[in-house]
Every structure is written in structure tokens, then in C-alpha cells.
C-alpha positions as a Markdown table, in Angstrom:
| # | Residue | x | y | z |
|---|---|---|---|---|
| 1 | Unk | 67.4 | -71.8 | 9.1 |
| 2 | Unk | 68.3 | -68.5 | 8.7 |
| 3 | Unk | 69.1 | -68.6 | 5.1 |
| 4 | Unk | 65.6 | -70.5 | 4.7 |
| 5 | Unk | 63.7 | -67.4 | 5.9 |
| 6 | Unk | 65.6 | -65.6 | 3.8 |
| 7 | Unk | 65.7 | -67.1 | 0.0 |
| 8 | Unk | 62.0 | -67.5 | 1.1 |
| 9 | Unk | 61.5 | -64.1 | 0.8 |
| 10 | Unk | 63.3 | -63.6 | -2.4 |
| 11 | Unk | 61.8 | -66.4 | -4.5 |
| 12 | Unk | 59.0 | -65.4 | -6.9 |
| 13 | Unk | 56.7 | -68.8 | -8.2 |
| 14 | Unk | 56.5 | -69.3 | -12.2 |
| 15 | Unk | 52.9 | -68.2 | -13.5 |
| 16 | Unk | 51.0 | -70.6 | -14.5 |
| 17 | Unk | 49.4 | -71.8 | -18.0 |
| 18 | Unk | 46.4 | -70.0 | -18.0 |
| 19 | Unk | 47.9 | -67.0 | -16.6 |
| 20 | Unk | 50.4 | -66.8 | -18.9 |
| 21 | Unk | 47.7 | -67.2 | -21.9 |
| 22 | Unk | 46.1 | -64.5 | -20.6 |
| 23 | Unk | 48.8 | -61.9 | -20.6 |
| 24 | Unk | 49.5 | -63.0 | -24.3 |
| 25 | Unk | 45.7 | -62.7 | -25.2 |
| 26 | Unk | 45.3 | -59.1 | -23.6 |
| 27 | Unk | 49.2 | -58.3 | -25.9 |
| 28 | Unk | 47.4 | -59.0 | -28.3 |
| 29 | Unk | 44.3 | -57.1 | -27.4 |
| 30 | Unk | 46.6 | -54.2 | -26.2 |
| 31 | Unk | 48.6 | -53.8 | -30.2 |
| 32 | Unk | 45.2 | -55.0 | -32.3 |
| 33 | Unk | 45.0 | -52.1 | -31.1 |
| 34 | Unk | 46.5 | -49.6 | -30.6 |
| 35 | Unk | 47.2 | -50.0 | -34.3 |
| 36 | Unk | 43.2 | -49.5 | -35.3 |
| 37 | Unk | 44.3 | -46.4 | -33.6 |
| 38 | Unk | 47.4 | -45.9 | -35.9 |
| 39 | Unk | 45.2 | -46.7 | -38.9 |
| 40 | Unk | 42.4 | -44.6 | -37.5 |
| 41 | Unk | 44.8 | -41.1 | -36.8 |
| 42 | Unk | 46.0 | -41.5 | -40.3 |
| 43 | Unk | 42.5 | -41.2 | -42.9 |
| 44 | Unk | 41.8 | -38.3 | -39.9 |
| 45 | Unk | 44.5 | -36.7 | -41.4 |
| 46 | Unk | 44.8 | -37.8 | -44.9 |
| 47 | Unk | 43.9 | -34.5 | -46.8 |
| 48 | Unk | 44.8 | -32.6 | -44.1 |
| 49 | Unk | 47.4 | -29.2 | -45.0 |
| 50 | Unk | 48.7 | -27.1 | -42.0 |
| 51 | Unk | 49.3 | -23.7 | -44.7 |
| 52 | Unk | 52.0 | -22.1 | -44.4 |
| 53 | Unk | 52.8 | -18.6 | -43.3 |
| 54 | Unk | 55.3 | -16.1 | -44.7 |
| 55 | Unk | 55.3 | -18.4 | -48.8 |
| 56 | Unk | 57.4 | -16.4 | -51.1 |
| 57 | Unk | 53.7 | -16.3 | -53.1 |
| 58 | Unk | 52.2 | -13.5 | -51.0 |
| 59 | Unk | 48.5 | -14.0 | -52.3 |
| 60 | Unk | 47.9 | -17.4 | -51.4 |
| 61 | Unk | 49.4 | -15.6 | -48.0 |
| 62 | Unk | 46.8 | -13.1 | -48.2 |
| 63 | Unk | 44.2 | -15.7 | -48.9 |
| 64 | Unk | 44.7 | -17.8 | -45.9 |
| 65 | Unk | 44.4 | -13.7 | -43.3 |
| 66 | Unk | 40.8 | -13.1 | -45.5 |
| 67 | Unk | 39.2 | -16.2 | -44.7 |
| 68 | Unk | 40.9 | -16.6 | -41.4 |
| 69 | Unk | 39.9 | -13.1 | -41.2 |
| 70 | Unk | 35.8 | -14.6 | -42.8 |
| 71 | Unk | 36.3 | -17.7 | -39.7 |
| 72 | Unk | 37.0 | -15.4 | -36.6 |
| 73 | Unk | 34.1 | -13.3 | -38.0 |
| 74 | Unk | 31.7 | -15.6 | -38.8 |
| 75 | Unk | 32.5 | -17.5 | -35.2 |
| 76 | Unk | 32.7 | -14.2 | -32.9 |
| 77 | Unk | 28.3 | -13.3 | -35.1 |
| 78 | Unk | 27.5 | -17.7 | -34.3 |
| 79 | Unk | 28.6 | -16.7 | -30.5 |
| 80 | Unk | 26.9 | -14.1 | -29.6 |
| 81 | Unk | 23.4 | -15.3 | -31.9 |
| 82 | Unk | 23.5 | -18.8 | -29.1 |
| 83 | Unk | 24.3 | -15.9 | -25.9 |
| 84 | Unk | 21.3 | -13.7 | -27.9 |
| 85 | Unk | 19.0 | -15.8 | -28.0 |
| 86 | Unk | 20.2 | -17.3 | -24.6 |
| 87 | Unk | 19.4 | -14.6 | -22.9 |
| 88 | Unk | 16.1 | -13.8 | -24.7 |
| 89 | Unk | 15.1 | -17.8 | -23.3 |
| 90 | Unk | 16.3 | -17.2 | -19.6 |
| 91 | Unk | 14.2 | -13.4 | -20.0 |
| 92 | Unk | 11.6 | -15.4 | -21.6 |
| 93 | Unk | 11.3 | -17.9 | -18.6 |
| 94 | Unk | 11.5 | -15.5 | -15.8 |
| 95 | Unk | 8.7 | -14.0 | -16.8 |
| 96 | Unk | 9.4 | -10.8 | -19.3 |
| 97 | Unk | 9.0 | -10.9 | -22.4 |
| 98 | Unk | 8.6 | -7.8 | -23.8 |
| 99 | Unk | 6.9 | -6.1 | -27.0 |
| 100 | Unk | 7.6 | -3.7 | -28.2 |
| 101 | Unk | 9.6 | -2.0 | -25.9 |
| 102 | Unk | 7.4 | -2.4 | -23.5 |
| 103 | Unk | 7.1 | -4.7 | -20.0 |
| 104 | Unk | 4.4 | -7.3 | -20.4 |
| 105 | Unk | 4.1 | -9.7 | -16.7 |
| 106 | Unk | 1.8 | -12.4 | -16.5 |
| 107 | Unk | -0.7 | -11.9 | -14.1 |
| 108 | Unk | -0.6 | -14.3 | -10.5 |
């Protein structure tokens, strides 16, 4: 009797046909999603080339540096413009509209 209790604890019931079918379907779906994700990543990376630094051709390296500098300056100008527009909108909503250097307060 004592041995029977230990035997029951370690016993695992076999899976039903429905459980096995559901598991197989889940495996197929997971494999299909992984394959679809792999295909999307390949399409995204197609034609993407990372420029090599320190190439033997100096003109290519200089051109890349110029492009990088231009892009950085453009991003900085964009962020500054957005920040200025947000500040102006904030000031306007607070009623501190500036016209010709004078601060005009709306009448209450």
C-alpha cells in the first residue's frame, strides 16, 4: 500500500488525441510565424549595406564622412525647429503672444 502511493505520484497520464492535435497545430503555426518573420527580415535587409570604415579608397571614406556630417546637422536642425515650435505653441497657449518684441496679454 505504501508502495502504491509512491507509484501514483510519479505517474503521468497520456495525452488525448485532441491535446496532441492542438499541440501539433500550435507547432505548425509557430513554425509558419517564424518563417514569415525570417522572410520579412530578409526583405528589410535586402540592399542594405553598411559602409566599411578605413577603406583603401580615401575618396569613398571622405564622402561617407561628409554624408554623416550632413545628416547629423540636418537632424539637429530638425530637432531645434520642433523644440522652437513647441515652445511657441506653449507660450501662445499661456497667453504670452509676442508681437514685435512686446508682450501682449489677453484681456480677462
